[in-house]
C-alpha positions as CSV (number, residue, x, y, z in Angstrom):
1,M,148.3,222.6,138.9
2,Q,147.7,223.0,142.6
3,A,144.9,221.2,144.5
4,L,142.0,223.4,145.5
5,P,142.6,224.9,148.9
6,N,139.8,225.5,151.3
7,T,137.8,227.8,149.2
8,P,134.3,229.0,150.0
9,A,132.9,227.1,147.0
10,L,134.6,223.8,148.1
11,K,133.4,224.3,151.7
12,T,129.8,224.9,150.4
13,Q,130.0,221.8,148.2
14,F,131.2,219.6,151.1
15,D,128.6,221.1,153.4
16,S,125.8,220.5,150.9
17,Q,126.9,216.9,150.3
18,L,127.2,216.3,154.0
19,N,123.7,217.7,154.6
20,L,122.3,215.4,151.9
21,V,124.0,212.3,153.3
22,T,123.0,213.2,156.8
23,E,119.4,213.5,155.9
24,L,119.4,210.4,153.8
25,T,121.0,208.5,156.6
26,Q,118.4,209.8,159.1
27,K,115.5,208.8,156.8
28,T,117.0,205.4,156.2
29,Y,117.5,204.9,160.0
30,D,113.9,205.9,160.7
31,S,112.7,203.5,158.0
32,V,114.8,200.6,159.3
33,R,113.5,201.3,162.8
34,K,109.9,201.2,161.6
35,L,110.6,198.0,159.7
36,S,112.2,196.4,162.7
37,E,109.2,197.4,164.9
38,L,106.8,195.9,162.4
39,N,108.8,192.7,162.1
40,L,109.1,192.4,165.9
41,Q,105.4,192.9,166.3
42,M,104.7,190.2,163.7
43,A,107.1,187.8,165.3
44,R,105.5,188.3,168.7
45,Q,102.0,187.8,167.2
46,M,103.2,184.6,165.5
47,I,104.7,183.2,168.7
48,E,101.5,184.1,170.6
49,D,99.3,182.5,167.9
50,F,101.5,179.3,167.9
51,M,101.3,179.1,171.7
52,N,97.5,179.5,171.7
53,A,97.1,177.0,168.9
54,N,99.2,174.5,170.8
55,R,97.1,175.0,173.9
56,E,93.9,174.4,171.9
57,L,95.3,171.3,170.3
58,L,96.4,169.9,173.6
59,A,92.9,170.4,174.9
60,C,91.3,168.4,172.0
61,S,90.0,165.1,173.0
62,D,89.4,163.5,169.6
63,P,91.2,163.7,166.2
64,F,88.3,165.3,164.4
65,Q,88.2,168.1,166.9
66,W,92.0,168.5,166.3
67,T,91.5,169.0,162.6
68,S,88.7,171.6,163.0
69,T,90.8,173.4,165.6
70,L,93.7,173.7,163.1
71,M,91.4,174.8,160.4
72,N,90.0,177.5,162.7
73,Q,93.5,178.9,163.1
74,I,94.0,179.6,159.4
75,P,91.7,182.6,158.7
76,P,93.0,184.7,161.6
77,A,96.6,183.9,160.6
78,A,96.0,184.7,157.0
79,E,94.4,188.0,158.0
80,R,97.3,189.0,160.2
81,L,99.7,188.1,157.3
82,R,97.7,190.3,155.0
83,N,97.8,193.2,157.5
84,Y,101.5,192.7,157.9
85,Q,102.0,192.9,154.1
86,Q,100.0,196.1,153.9
87,E,101.9,197.7,156.7
88,L,105.2,196.6,155.2
89,I,104.2,198.1,151.8
90,G,103.2,201.3,153.7
91,V,106.6,201.5,155.5
92,M,108.6,200.9,152.3
93,T,106.5,203.4,150.3
94,A,106.9,206.0,153.0
95,A,110.7,205.3,153.1
96,Q,110.9,205.8,149.3
97,A,108.9,209.0,149.4
98,D,111.0,210.4,152.3
99,L,114.3,209.6,150.5
100,T,113.0,211.1,147.3
101,R,111.8,214.3,149.0
102,A,115.1,214.6,150.9
103,T,117.1,214.1,147.7
104,E,115.0,216.5,145.7
105,A,115.3,219.1,148.5
106,H,119.1,219.0,148.6
107,M,120.0,218.4,145.0
108,P,119.7,222.0,143.8
109,E,122.2,223.2,146.4
110,V,124.5,220.2,145.7
111,N,124.4,221.1,142.0
112,R,124.9,224.8,142.6
113,S,127.9,224.2,144.8
114,A,129.4,221.6,142.4
115,M,129.1,224.2,139.6
116,A,130.8,226.8,141.8
117,V,133.7,224.3,142.5
118,A,134.0,223.5,138.8
119,D,134.1,227.3,138.0
120,E,136.8,227.8,140.6
121,M,138.8,224.9,139.1
122,V,138.5,226.3,135.6
123,R,139.5,229.8,136.8
124,R,142.5,228.4,138.6
125,S,143.5,226.2,135.7
126,K,143.4,229.2,133.4
127,E,145.5,231.3,135.8
128,E,148.0,228.4,136.1
129,T,148.1,228.0,132.3
130,E,148.7,231.7,131.8
131,K,151.5,231.7,134.4
132,M,153.1,228.7,132.8
133,A,152.9,230.2,129.3
134,S,154.5,233.4,130.6
135,R,157.3,231.4,132.2
136,Q,157.9,229.5,129.0
137,R,158.0,232.8,126.9
138,A,160.4,234.3,129.4
139,T,162.6,231.2,129.2
140,L,162.6,231.2,125.4
141,D,163.4,235.0,125.5
142,T,166.3,234.3,127.8
143,L,167.6,231.5,125.6
144,S,167.3,233.3,122.3
145,G,168.6,236.6,123.6
146,A,165.7,238.4,122.0
147,P,162.0,238.8,122.8
148,Y,160.0,235.8,121.8
149,G,158.4,236.4,118.4
150,G,160.8,239.1,117.4
151,G,163.7,238.9,115.0
152,S,163.8,237.4,111.5
153,G,161.6,234.5,112.3
154,S,164.3,231.9,111.9
155,R,166.4,230.5,114.7
156,H,169.5,228.6,113.6
């Protein structure tokens, strides 16, 4: 059986798969970009907070002031971490929704084109099988000297 040549069904299948992969790649890229921006923003904020806390600690004159200064840093840091987690969940949820929508939008065409390729393969397989059966019958006819299926039914 021959491989499928460049048929319209095969071209459509490749195009639909390429469109799906392209869109999924673009959505993934956008999500990774948003995640990187969020992480960079958080890292900058943490560095700034650390520098400010160090400045405040260096300005402390007694140990009790030092402890209260540290304790005052905890609530804002915890709030920023909570905000980061919420934004992270938002980015990941949006990414999942985008990927799901893209997949759902392209799957009907991918399935249709896959079925067309399968139908084409079945049709070509049947044609090749019929050609091979015809050649075998012709060979048997040539070898027996009579049309296949004719004669007395016994060949000795």
